[in-house]
N, C-alpha and C positions, 0 to 999 in steps of 0.2 A: 504493499500500498504504499502510495507517495505522502511524503509528509509535508507540513505548511510551515512556512517561515512565520512566526508570528511576533518575535521580540526583537531589537536593536541590535541584542548580543548574539544573535546568528542562530538560537536554539529552536529547534522546532518540534511541533505537535503533529499528530497522526492527523488527518483529514476528517476521520469520523469522530474524533474527540471535539474538533473546530464545531463543526454540524451540532454535535449533540449540544455543546456550550450554547450556541447561538439558539436553538429549539428550546432550552430552558428560559435563556433571556424572553424569547419573545412569548412563551406562555407563561412570564411569570408576573407581566403586567395586563389588567382587563382591557386595557384603552389598546394594545397592540394586538389581543387576541379579539379584540373588537373589530379593526381593521379586516383581520386575517378571515374572520368567519362573514363580514360583510364583502368583502373580496371573492370569498368561495361561494357566497351566494348570489353574487352578480354573476359570476360565471355561468353557474346553475340555471341561473335565469335566462342568460343568453343561449345557453344550448338548448334549453326545452323549448323557448320560445322559438328557435330555428329549426330544430325537429317537427315542431307542431305544425309549423307553417309547411314545412317538405312533405309529411305524411298525412296531415288532416285534412278535410275539404273544407277549413275554414278561412275567414280572411286573417288579413297579418293582425288585425286588433284585437283580434278574438282570441287568436293563435299566442298572442303577447299576455293578453290577460289571464287564458288557462295558464301559461307559465308562471306568472306572478303569484296566481292562487295556489297553483302547485309548492312554488317556493315558499311560502309565508309558514307553513308548519314547520318546513327544514330549519328556516331561520329563527324561529321562536324557540327549536330545541338545542339548538347551537348556542344560540344566546345565552338563553337559560342554563343550560350544563356545563357548556364550556365556558364562554366568557364570563359570566358572574357566578357561575360556579352553586347556583342555587339549589339545595338539597330539598326544598319542600314537595309537594306534591303539587302537581300542575292544577292551576284553579280558576275556574271561568274568569274573576275578577283580573286575572295576570293577563288572560289572553285578552280579555277586554280592553285592557290598558295598554299591551302590545299593538293592536289593532287601531287606537288612538292616535299611538306613537306613529305608526307607519301614516293614517289619513293626515297627521298632522304633517309630516314631512313631504307628502303630496301636495298638499295646499301652498306650503313654503316653497316648495323646487318650482312649481307652478308659476307662482306670482314672481318669483324671482327671475324666471326665465324670461317673463312676459313683461317686467319693469326692465332689466338690464337691456333684454336684445331689443323690446318692442319700443319701450320707452326711452331708454339712452342708446339705443342703434349699436351698442358692442356686437362684435361677430356671435353666433349661437355658440361656439364652441366656449367662450367665456362664460356665458349663462349657466350652459351645461356642468361645465368645472365649479361654477361658484355656486351652484345647486347640490351638487355632489358633497361638496365641502359640508355646506351648511346642514344637508341631510346626514353626513356623519355626526358631525357637532351635536346637533339637537338629539338626534337619536342617541349617542352615547349617554349626553346629560339624562335625558329622559327615562332610559332604559336601567340607568346605575340607580338614579333618585327617587323614581317613582314606580317603574315595570315590576323591575325585581329587587326591589328595595330593600326585603328582607335576607335578602342573600349577601348582598357587599357590606 
């Protein structure tokens, strides 16, 4: 196995040790776990959306909606168990708070894109990136302090 130089003194450490240390650092922070789960869930949504468009006789909008609805329970479980490490049983109020958080984020994203792109004339890429950043910040805060409040 190839070694990786890590220190200025030239000492080396096996690559798998470096990868394990990196994985531990990432999983130690709920914010980093949140970003990992968010990215994975976004990828899941994209793959499902494309698969549904290719395989099912539905419009792009219906396929996208089905993919989003399929990804929501996966996201809920990943955020609850992996990100915020909530050991409690799943409750109806937790699910409702999670759905409200997603609804708030969707409205904020829609408004941000409309204001930044439509109102201020910025490129759509700026609007989308800004709404993604807002989605992550708002989602993390609401999930940590409200949705899974008993966990963290």
